[in-house]
N, C-alpha and C positions, 0 to 999 in steps of 0.2 A: 250428538256431537261427533263429527267425523274425525278420524285420527289424523295427526299431522302427516304431511307428505314425506315419504322416504326419499332422501336425496341420493344415498349411495349404499352399496353393500360392500364391505371389506371382508376378505376371507383368506383362509390358509388351509392346507391339507398336509397330512403326514401319515406314512404307512411304514410298518416295520414287520419283519418276518417273525419276530418273537424269539423266545429263548429255547424252543424245542423243535419247531418245524424246520425243515430244510428248504422249503419253497414257500414264497409268499403268494398265496392264491387270492389275496385281496387286490382290488384295484379301485381307484378313486378318480374323481374329476372335480376340479376347482375352476369353473368357468364363470367368474363373476360378470364378465362383459356380456355373457349370454343369459345371465340370471339363472344358472343351472349348476347344481352340485349333486354328486352321485357317490355312493359307496356300494360296491359289489363284492360279495364274499363267495369265492368259488368253491365247489364241492366236486369230489371225484378223484382227487390226487393230482400229482404233477402231470402236465400235458393234457389235463382234462379241466380241472377247476380253474386254473389260471387262464386257460384258453377262453373259457366262458366269461369270466369276469372282465378280462381285457377286451373281449369282443363287445360286451355291453358298453364299456366306457368309450372305446374307439368309435362305435356306431353313434352314440349320443353326442360325442364331441363334434362329429361331422355334420350334425343337423343344422339347417339354417334357422336362426332365431326368428320368431314371429312376434309382432307387436302386441297381439292380443293373447292373453294367457290361455284362453279356451282353445284357440287355434294351436298354440304350442303344445298344450296337453294332448290334443288329438295327434299331432306329429310324433310326440314322444311315445304314445301308446302304439301307433302303427309301427314305429321303428322297433320297439321291444317285442311286438308280436312277430316281426320278421326275424329278429334274433332268436326268439324261441324256436321258430321253425327250423332255422339254420342249425341250431344246436341239436335238435332232434335228429336231423339228417346226419350230422357229424357223428352222433352217438351210434347210430345204426351202422355207419360205414366203419367205425373203429371197433364195433362189436363190444362196446363197454356197457355195463349194466346201468350206470348212473353217471351223469355228467350235467352239472348245472351250477347255478349261482343265485344267492339271495341278492336282493336289490332294494335300495332305498334312495329316492331322489327328492330334492327340493327344487322347485322352479318358482321364480318370482317375476312380477311385473309391477313396479311401483309398490303400492301397499298390498297388492294381491299376491297370494302364494298358494301352491298346492304341494302335497306330498303324495307320491306314488310309491308303493312298496309291495314286495312279495318275500316272505321269509322273516328272519329275525334280526336283520340289520335295522338299526333304529334311527329315528329323528326325535331329538329333544328340543324343547324351547325353554330358555331362561327369560322370564319377564319379571323385572324387579328382583325379588328374592325367591320367586317360585319357579322351580324346575318341574316340567311335566313332559312325559313322553307323548308325542303327537301320533306316533305309529303304535300298533299293537302286534306283538309277535305272532306269526303264523308258525306255531310250534307245538309239539306234543306236550311239553310241560306247561305251556300257556293254557292249553285246553284243560289240564288238570287244575291249574290255578282258577280258571273261570268256573270250574265245577265245584270249587271249594275243597278239593282233595289235597292241595298243597298251598302253602303260603309262599310269598316272594323269596324268602331266604332259603326255603327248601328247594324251590325251583332252581335257584342259582347253582346248587351243588348236586342236582339230580343226575344220575348216571345216563339218562337219555336226553339231557338238555341240548344235545347237538342235533336232534331230529327235528327237521322243519317240515311243515305240511304244504308249503308252497315255495316255488322257486322258478327262476327262468330255466327252461330246458328240461324239466322233469315230467311235464304233462303236455299232451298235444295242444291244448288251449291254455294260454297264459292268463291267469286270473290275478289282477292287481287290485289292491285296495287303494282308496283315495281319501284324503281329507283336504278341504279347502278352508282357508282362514285369512284374516287380515293381519298385516304386520304393523307393529308400532315402533317408532324410533326408540332405540335402546334394546330392542329384542336381540337375543343371541340364540343361535341354533347350533346344534351338534348332530352331525350324521356320523354313525360309527358302526363298525362290524362288532359281532358279539364278543370278539376277543378283548374288547375294552370293557363293555358293561358287565362282563362276567368276572372281571378282576378288580374293578373300581366301583365303589358304592355310589348311589345317587347323590348323597350329601357331599361326597368328594368331587363328583362331576360339577355340582353346583358351585362349590367354592372356587374351583379352577376357572370355570366359565365366566365368573364375575370379573376376571381380569380383562383389561382393555384390548390387548394386542392379540388377534387371532393366531398369529405366527407363534407367539410364546405359549399360547393356550394349547395348541395341538401338540407341540413338543412336550409340554409338561404332562399332558394326559397320557401320551404314549410312554413317556419315561416312567410315570406312575404305574402303568400296567407292567412295564418291564421289571420294576422292583418287586412285583408280586409273582414273578416267575414266568409270566406270559407264555402259557402253554399253547396258545394259538396265535395266528397273525393278528396284529392290531392296526386298525386304521381309524383316523379321526379327521373330519372336515368341520371347521368352525366358521360361522358366518355371523357378522355383526351388522345390524341395520342402523342407519343414522340419517 
């Protein structure tokens, strides 16, 4: 039995510098008309991390939408490869050791969807009462979890939890992971930087995502992170399929 047709996607985005950092190195894109949503979490300090995350978002915002998702995916990949090369050149010109950004994006066409990502910014899906991550962190602690050396709670507070193993701009060739899946009416999606999921537990994410209005959800999620001290920038993008 084929899933019911998705008639529309409604979405909202919110980003906050947090309670400790001076600069917001996160950037996000809420482009429901193009069926595209993005979170990028910059690394490398002011004038480096925020440069990369905003370059990603500005580049993807300017892409022409394609009717076919496979064509759009190819366009997105080409654009991100170009950004990666530009960041590598900029790093060399500035003489900085590290300049990059994590990335997670969701692109949809009707009932079809893809997620592309590099790093530890995440995509979650709430379907019914089940919340599941659709992306898997490219990070040092995730490798320890996969090896059975840490559990999820230990990983959350590990002193090296900020070390990612993939990101835009850190290697000559950008390596993106992808998942492709079908969307059902009622599905809700959350894209977020690690500043949210490191301060808010999954059961709390699930409870807030169950609310109807994406605008209220993103603000509630960011506010919840802020009440926990928000040592990092916090960004959330929420999408509802109907």
